[in-house]
C-alpha positions as protocol buffer text, in pm:
chain_id: "A"
residue {
  index: 1
  type: UNK
  ca { x: -2318 y: -112 z: 612 }
}
residue {
  index: 2
  type: UNK
  ca { x: -2040 y: -322 z: 451 }
}
residue {
  index: 3
  type: UNK
  ca { x: -2163 y: -214 z: 106 }
}
residue {
  index: 4
  type: UNK
  ca { x: -2171 y: 148 z: 221 }
}
residue {
  index: 5
  type: UNK
  ca { x: -1816 y: 121 z: 355 }
}
residue {
  index: 6
  type: UNK
  ca { x: -1694 y: -43 z: 33 }
}
residue {
  index: 7
  type: UNK
  ca { x: -1850 y: 228 z: -184 }
}
residue {
  index: 8
  type: UNK
  ca { x: -1691 y: 497 z: 32 }
}
residue {
  index: 9
  type: UNK
  ca { x: -1350 y: 331 z: 7 }
}
residue {
  index: 10
  type: UNK
  ca { x: -1384 y: 326 z: -371 }
}
residue {
  index: 11
  type: UNK
  ca { x: -1501 y: 688 z: -379 }
}
residue {
  index: 12
  type: UNK
  ca { x: -1200 y: 782 z: -165 }
}
residue {
  index: 13
  type: UNK
  ca { x: -970 y: 610 z: -415 }
}
residue {
  index: 14
  type: UNK
  ca { x: -1128 y: 804 z: -702 }
}
residue {
  index: 15
  type: UNK
  ca { x: -1093 y: 1131 z: -512 }
}
residue {
  index: 16
  type: UNK
  ca { x: -728 y: 1049 z: -442 }
}
residue {
  index: 17
  type: UNK
  ca { x: -668 y: 975 z: -811 }
}
residue {
  index: 18
  type: UNK
  ca { x: -822 y: 1312 z: -901 }
}
residue {
  index: 19
  type: UNK
  ca { x: -586 y: 1486 z: -657 }
}
residue {
  index: 20
  type: UNK
  ca { x: -847 y: 1564 z: -390 }
}
residue {
  index: 21
  type: UNK
  ca { x: -652 y: 1428 z: -93 }
}
residue {
  index: 22
  type: UNK
  ca { x: -858 y: 1619 z: 164 }
}
residue {
  index: 23
  type: UNK
  ca { x: -1183 y: 1484 z: 20 }
}
residue {
  index: 24
  type: UNK
  ca { x: -1036 y: 1134 z: 0 }
}
residue {
  index: 25
  type: UNK
  ca { x: -930 y: 1146 z: 363 }
}
residue {
  index: 26
  type: UNK
  ca { x: -1279 y: 1254 z: 473 }
}
residue {
  index: 27
  type: UNK
  ca { x: -1440 y: 983 z: 261 }
}
residue {
  index: 28
  type: UNK
  ca { x: -1210 y: 713 z: 404 }
}
residue {
  index: 29
  type: UNK
  ca { x: -1307 y: 834 z: 753 }
}
residue {
  index: 30
  type: UNK
  ca { x: -1673 y: 796 z: 654 }
}
residue {
  index: 31
  type: UNK
  ca { x: -1595 y: 439 z: 541 }
}
residue {
  index: 32
  type: UNK
  ca { x: -1450 y: 368 z: 884 }
}
residue {
  index: 33
  type: UNK
  ca { x: -1762 y: 518 z: 1045 }
}
residue {
  index: 34
  type: UNK
  ca { x: -1981 y: 290 z: 832 }
}
residue {
  index: 35
  type: UNK
  ca { x: -1789 y: -10 z: 966 }
}
residue {
  index: 36
  type: UNK
  ca { x: -1839 y: 86 z: 1332 }
}
residue {
  index: 37
  type: UNK
  ca { x: -2163 y: -114 z: 1378 }
}
residue {
  index: 38
  type: UNK
  ca { x: -1991 y: -423 z: 1234 }
}
residue {
  index: 39
  type: UNK
  ca { x: -1705 y: -377 z: 1478 }
}
residue {
  index: 40
  type: UNK
  ca { x: -1948 y: -452 z: 1761 }
}
residue {
  index: 41
  type: UNK
  ca { x: -2153 y: -727 z: 1598 }
}
residue {
  index: 42
  type: UNK
  ca { x: -1906 y: -920 z: 1382 }
}
residue {
  index: 43
  type: UNK
  ca { x: -1551 y: -818 z: 1470 }
}
residue {
  index: 44
  type: UNK
  ca { x: -1412 y: -1172 z: 1417 }
}
residue {
  index: 45
  type: UNK
  ca { x: -1544 y: -1200 z: 1061 }
}
residue {
  index: 46
  type: UNK
  ca { x: -1250 y: -1231 z: 818 }
}
residue {
  index: 47
  type: UNK
  ca { x: -1412 y: -1005 z: 557 }
}
residue {
  index: 48
  type: UNK
  ca { x: -1468 y: -739 z: 822 }
}
residue {
  index: 49
  type: UNK
  ca { x: -1100 y: -760 z: 920 }
}
residue {
  index: 50
  type: UNK
  ca { x: -1002 y: -734 z: 552 }
}
residue {
  index: 51
  type: UNK
  ca { x: -1224 y: -427 z: 511 }
}
residue {
  index: 52
  type: UNK
  ca { x: -1068 y: -257 z: 815 }
}
residue {
  index: 53
  type: UNK
  ca { x: -716 y: -334 z: 696 }
}
residue {
  index: 54
  type: UNK
  ca { x: -799 y: -217 z: 343 }
}
residue {
  index: 55
  type: UNK
  ca { x: -928 y: 111 z: 483 }
}
residue {
  index: 56
  type: UNK
  ca { x: -610 y: 145 z: 691 }
}
residue {
  index: 57
  type: UNK
  ca { x: -407 y: 75 z: 374 }
}
residue {
  index: 58
  type: UNK
  ca { x: -587 y: 358 z: 192 }
}
residue {
  index: 59
  type: UNK
  ca { x: -522 y: 594 z: 484 }
}
residue {
  index: 60
  type: UNK
  ca { x: -153 y: 503 z: 478 }
}
residue {
  index: 61
  type: UNK
  ca { x: -139 y: 570 z: 102 }
}
residue {
  index: 62
  type: UNK
  ca { x: -294 y: 912 z: 164 }
}
residue {
  index: 63
  type: UNK
  ca { x: -35 y: 981 z: 432 }
}
residue {
  index: 64
  type: UNK
  ca { x: 241 y: 903 z: 182 }
}
residue {
  index: 65
  type: UNK
  ca { x: 89 y: 1141 z: -72 }
}
residue {
  index: 66
  type: UNK
  ca { x: 45 y: 1410 z: 193 }
}
residue {
  index: 67
  type: UNK
  ca { x: 414 y: 1387 z: 287 }
}
residue {
  index: 68
  type: UNK
  ca { x: 356 y: 1218 z: 624 }
}
residue {
  index: 69
  type: UNK
  ca { x: 616 y: 949 z: 559 }
}
residue {
  index: 70
  type: UNK
  ca { x: 682 y: 837 z: 916 }
}
residue {
  index: 71
  type: UNK
  ca { x: 311 y: 801 z: 998 }
}
residue {
  index: 72
  type: UNK
  ca { x: 255 y: 621 z: 667 }
}
residue {
  index: 73
  type: UNK
  ca { x: 544 y: 383 z: 731 }
}
residue {
  index: 74
  type: UNK
  ca { x: 409 y: 290 z: 1074 }
}
residue {
  index: 75
  type: UNK
  ca { x: 54 y: 250 z: 946 }
}
residue {
  index: 76
  type: UNK
  ca { x: 159 y: 43 z: 644 }
}
residue {
  index: 77
  type: UNK
  ca { x: 374 y: -183 z: 864 }
}
residue {
  index: 78
  type: UNK
  ca { x: 68 y: -247 z: 1084 }
}
residue {
  index: 79
  type: UNK
  ca { x: -144 y: -320 z: 775 }
}
residue {
  index: 80
  type: UNK
  ca { x: 112 y: -570 z: 642 }
}
residue {
  index: 81
  type: UNK
  ca { x: 129 y: -742 z: 980 }
}
residue {
  index: 82
  type: UNK
  ca { x: -251 y: -746 z: 1000 }
}
residue {
  index: 83
  type: UNK
  ca { x: -286 y: -917 z: 662 }
}
residue {
  index: 84
  type: UNK
  ca { x: -4 y: -1155 z: 754 }
}
residue {
  index: 85
  type: UNK
  ca { x: -184 y: -1246 z: 1077 }
}
residue {
  index: 86
  type: UNK
  ca { x: -501 y: -1337 z: 885 }
}
residue {
  index: 87
  type: UNK
  ca { x: -322 y: -1633 z: 723 }
}
residue {
  index: 88
  type: UNK
  ca { x: -584 y: -1617 z: 451 }
}
residue {
  index: 89
  type: UNK
  ca { x: -529 y: -1818 z: 136 }
}
residue {
  index: 90
  type: UNK
  ca { x: -792 y: -1609 z: -42 }
}
residue {
  index: 91
  type: UNK
  ca { x: -682 y: -1323 z: -265 }
}
residue {
  index: 92
  type: UNK
  ca { x: -813 y: -1044 z: -44 }
}
residue {
  index: 93
  type: UNK
  ca { x: -717 y: -684 z: 11 }
}
residue {
  index: 94
  type: UNK
  ca { x: -475 y: -477 z: -194 }
}
residue {
  index: 95
  type: UNK
  ca { x: -212 y: -752 z: -216 }
}
residue {
  index: 96
  type: UNK
  ca { x: 123 y: -783 z: -42 }
}
residue {
  index: 97
  type: UNK
  ca { x: 312 y: -653 z: -345 }
}
residue {
  index: 98
  type: UNK
  ca { x: 118 y: -327 z: -341 }
}
residue {
  index: 99
  type: UNK
  ca { x: 153 y: -295 z: 35 }
}
residue {
  index: 100
  type: UNK
  ca { x: 531 y: -338 z: 23 }
}
residue {
  index: 101
  type: UNK
  ca { x: 552 y: -93 z: -269 }
}
residue {
  index: 102
  type: UNK
  ca { x: 371 y: 174 z: -68 }
}
residue {
  index: 103
  type: UNK
  ca { x: 579 y: 95 z: 241 }
}
residue {
  index: 104
  type: UNK
  ca { x: 887 y: 146 z: 24 }
}
residue {
  index: 105
  type: UNK
  ca { x: 745 y: 472 z: -106 }
}
residue {
  index: 106
  type: UNK
  ca { x: 692 y: 600 z: 250 }
}
residue {
  index: 107
  type: UNK
  ca { x: 1046 y: 500 z: 341 }
}
residue {
  index: 108
  type: UNK
  ca { x: 1191 y: 651 z: 21 }
}
residue {
  index: 109
  type: UNK
  ca { x: 1015 y: 983 z: 78 }
}
residue {
  index: 110
  type: UNK
  ca { x: 1138 y: 977 z: 438 }
}
residue {
  index: 111
  type: UNK
  ca { x: 1498 y: 929 z: 313 }
}
residue {
  index: 112
  type: UNK
  ca { x: 1516 y: 582 z: 470 }
}
residue {
  index: 113
  type: UNK
  ca { x: 1681 y: 437 z: 164 }
}
residue {
  index: 114
  type: UNK
  ca { x: 1810 y: 103 z: 294 }
}
residue {
  index: 115
  type: UNK
  ca { x: 1466 y: 16 z: 435 }
}
residue {
  index: 116
  type: UNK
  ca { x: 1299 y: 130 z: 113 }
}
residue {
  index: 117
  type: UNK
  ca { x: 1527 y: -94 z: -95 }
}
residue {
  index: 118
  type: UNK
  ca { x: 1425 y: -394 z: 116 }
}
residue {
  index: 119
  type: UNK
  ca { x: 1056 y: -308 z: 82 }
}
residue {
  index: 120
  type: UNK
  ca { x: 1077 y: -265 z: -295 }
}
residue {
  index: 121
  type: UNK
  ca { x: 1266 y: -593 z: -321 }
}
residue {
  index: 122
  type: UNK
  ca { x: 993 y: -773 z: -121 }
}
residue {
  index: 123
  type: UNK
  ca { x: 728 y: -609 z: -339 }
}
residue {
  index: 124
  type: UNK
  ca { x: 896 y: -719 z: -662 }
}
residue {
  index: 125
  type: UNK
  ca { x: 954 y: -1074 z: -537 }
}
residue {
  index: 126
  type: UNK
  ca { x: 591 y: -1101 z: -427 }
}
residue {
  index: 127
  type: UNK
  ca { x: 458 y: -972 z: -759 }
}
residue {
  index: 128
  type: UNK
  ca { x: 699 y: -1184 z: -965 }
}
residue {
  index: 129
  type: UNK
  ca { x: 520 y: -1494 z: -832 }
}
residue {
  index: 130
  type: UNK
  ca { x: 208 y: -1391 z: -1022 }
}
residue {
  index: 131
  type: UNK
  ca { x: 293 y: -1181 z: -1328 }
}
residue {
  index: 132
  type: UNK
  ca { x: 3 y: -1287 z: -1545 }
}
residue {
  index: 133
  type: UNK
  ca { x: -171 y: -953 z: -1490 }
}
residue {
  index: 134
  type: UNK
  ca { x: -66 y: -622 z: -1645 }
}
residue {
  index: 135
  type: UNK
  ca { x: -95 y: -455 z: -1304 }
}
residue {
  index: 136
  type: UNK
  ca { x: 157 y: -702 z: -1165 }
}
residue {
  index: 137
  type: UNK
  ca { x: 405 y: -637 z: -1446 }
}
residue {
  index: 138
  type: UNK
  ca { x: 362 y: -260 z: -1404 }
}
residue {
  index: 139
  type: UNK
  ca { x: 411 y: -294 z: -1031 }
}
residue {
  index: 140
  type: UNK
  ca { x: 734 y: -488 z: -1076 }
}
residue {
  index: 141
  type: UNK
  ca { x: 863 y: -225 z: -1321 }
}
residue {
  index: 142
  type: UNK
  ca { x: 773 y: 51 z: -1075 }
}
residue {
  index: 143
  type: UNK
  ca { x: 961 y: -126 z: -797 }
}
residue {
  index: 144
  type: UNK
  ca { x: 1278 y: -156 z: -1007 }
}
residue {
  index: 145
  type: UNK
  ca { x: 1254 y: 208 z: -1118 }
}
residue {
  index: 146
  type: UNK
  ca { x: 1221 y: 317 z: -755 }
}
residue {
  index: 147
  type: UNK
  ca { x: 1517 y: 99 z: -658 }
}
residue {
  index: 148
  type: UNK
  ca { x: 1716 y: 275 z: -931 }
}
residue {
  index: 149
  type: UNK
  ca { x: 1603 y: 612 z: -794 }
}
residue {
  index: 150
  type: UNK
  ca { x: 1719 y: 516 z: -446 }
}
residue {
  index: 151
  type: UNK
  ca { x: 2058 y: 400 z: -572 }
}
residue {
  index: 152
  type: UNK
  ca { x: 2095 y: 734 z: -752 }
}
residue {
  index: 153
  type: UNK
  ca { x: 2016 y: 918 z: -429 }
}
residue {
  index: 154
  type: UNK
  ca { x: 2281 y: 707 z: -257 }
}
residue {
  index: 155
  type: UNK
  ca { x: 2529 y: 774 z: -543 }
}
residue {
  index: 156
  type: UNK
  ca { x: 2551 y: 401 z: -614 }
}
residue {
  index: 157
  type: UNK
  ca { x: 2554 y: 433 z: -992 }
}
residue {
  index: 158
  type: UNK
  ca { x: 2629 y: 72 z: -1096 }
}
residue {
  index: 159
  type: UNK
  ca { x: 2335 y: -55 z: -888 }
}
residue {
  index: 160
  type: UNK
  ca { x: 2111 y: 222 z: -1027 }
}
residue {
  index: 161
  type: UNK
  ca { x: 2204 y: 122 z: -1381 }
}
residue {
  index: 162
  type: UNK
  ca { x: 2137 y: -244 z: -1306 }
}
residue {
  index: 163
  type: UNK
  ca { x: 1795 y: -168 z: -1153 }
}
residue {
  index: 164
  type: UNK
  ca { x: 1692 y: 47 z: -1449 }
}
residue {
  index: 165
  type: UNK
  ca { x: 1808 y: -221 z: -1694 }
}
residue {
  index: 166
  type: UNK
  ca { x: 1592 y: -478 z: -1517 }
}
residue {
  index: 167
  type: UNK
  ca { x: 1284 y: -284 z: -1625 }
}
């Protein structure tokens, strides 16, 4: 059932990338259903906890894309805390940089600019620790672009210019 849940999570991500948010949401729910038997038999297993949090992360991303910023912000904050509580040294889940980026996106879309700036800053700092991957470099650039966008919204032009120049 873990393999089934993992394949459903991945299918949900593909559906989301293709713009089928409704299908992605249903598929992510099916992933959660596939994990239900594990919840009873092996709820303390770290990989199970990672799978649950990863599924919750994907749901929060969908909420952002669907315009449910407040729900997404709450869900993503719970996901970040959940991964923090695992104290796992292993590279598991979507990564803190990605989680803070999506938290920032939820806050930005909800016009919570100061909070979004802090989230994007945390995301960039986290990803700057490990920039050997293209995804990490792209993520950092995205965070600085979004910070520039927020500063524009706040009519703080010097800070916007500085953020855009950082990219």
